[in-house]
C-alpha positions, 0 to 999 in steps of 0.5 A: 236758833234764837235769831230765827225764833225772834224773826218768826214771832216778830213781836208775836201778837201785837196790835198797836195803833200808829203813834202810840207810846209803848212804855214809860221808860222807852218813850221813843218806842212807837209802833207804826203798823199793827202786828198780829200773831196767829197759830201756824196750824190754824185752818182758814175756818179756825183762823176766822174764829180766832179773829172773831174772838180777838175782836178783829173779824171786821179787819182787813188782814192785808193791813196787818203784818201777820206772824206765825207761832209754830209748834216747833217754837213752842217745843223749843222753849217748853219741852223741858217743862211740859209733857209732849201731850200737853204741848201737842203737835199743832200751834193754834193759840194766838195772841193780841198785845196792845201796848199801853201808857205807863201805869196801865199794868199788865191785863190778860184775857183768855178765850178758849184757853184750858191749861193757862189761866189769865193769872198764870200768864200775867205772873209769868209775863211779869217775871219776863219783864213785860210792862203796861200791855193789854193781852188777849189769848185765844184759841179756835176751841178749847186748847192749852195755850202754851204757845202764847207766852213765847209769842207775847214775850217776843212781842215785847222784844220787838216793841222795845228793841231789847231782847229778853234775857234767856234767864228771864225767858226760861224762868217765865216758862218754868213759872207758867208750867209749875203754876199749872201743875200747882193748879192741878194739885191744889184744885184752886187756880186763884190760890196757886197764882197767889202763892206763886206771886207772894213767894216771888215777891218776898224772895225778890224783895229780901234777896233770899237764896238759901233753901231754909229762907225760901222754905220759910216763905213758902210755909208762911204763904201756904199757911196764909192761903190755906194750901197743902203742898207735897214735898215735890211741889215745895222742891220745884217752887224752891228751884224756881225761886232760885232762878227768880232771885238771880233775875234781880226783879224790881218788886215795885214794878211787880206791884205796879204792874199787877196792882189788884193782885199785890194789894190783895196779898198785902192784906195777908198777915205775912212776914219774912223772918228777917232774923233768919235772912239777916243772919245768913252770913252769921250762920256761916261764921258760927259754923266756922267758929264751931269747927275750929272750936271743936278742932282745938278743943280736942 
């Protein structure tokens, strides 16, 4: 099924000019023909609208490999995270991905996308491991845009010739959806995006795995960003962060790919409880010692 999806999306949403080097660590990866991924259920008029929003209204579509993103593709990856009413029954969102030189970072623009914000896409794409690309997501009218993330990730796979690990793809989709829920609960998309980025950075940088350490990071981030979270929100963030910690993300790359975001977060008075993190194994040893002391002390 994965091979079928890869073939169907075929680099979902790339428009790369001939001879452009795609990524710094893959200098030989060059795209010789541009690609465009469109929602499979667009009517001819809707397709014209999307092309116009993507700045492609004057193109000759015969010069492009046009790939379809289907509603089935969307459901395959998002059913366990999103209600079917949000995913919908028609794939309408389309994506344009332009590979850039090293140092460009990830930049996302959305047009007629109601559920997924630009920051949500960028954070999730960073979790997936995508680098140095300008990405535009568009719909013919106001739509959720949930299909676009899958398309963008598949675009990266085709550009580089390397598959994104299932774990990264799952975590990226999870992050996109959870951030959307936080936006609804918090009522501020920027704060929700900042919260997710900040917690992700600290968890990855400090290799936090225990519920206590992750909770400490979440609490501090909420204090700094003036956010009130429900217990359910906190639980979902902790579960996502356990996935993300297992991905072994490169924090320097995160900061390099989203400089404006992480430079802003650096201004926060934020720190990880190093003693708590460093004493993870000490706590285990202490627990064992206390057990035997209690056992033989009777």
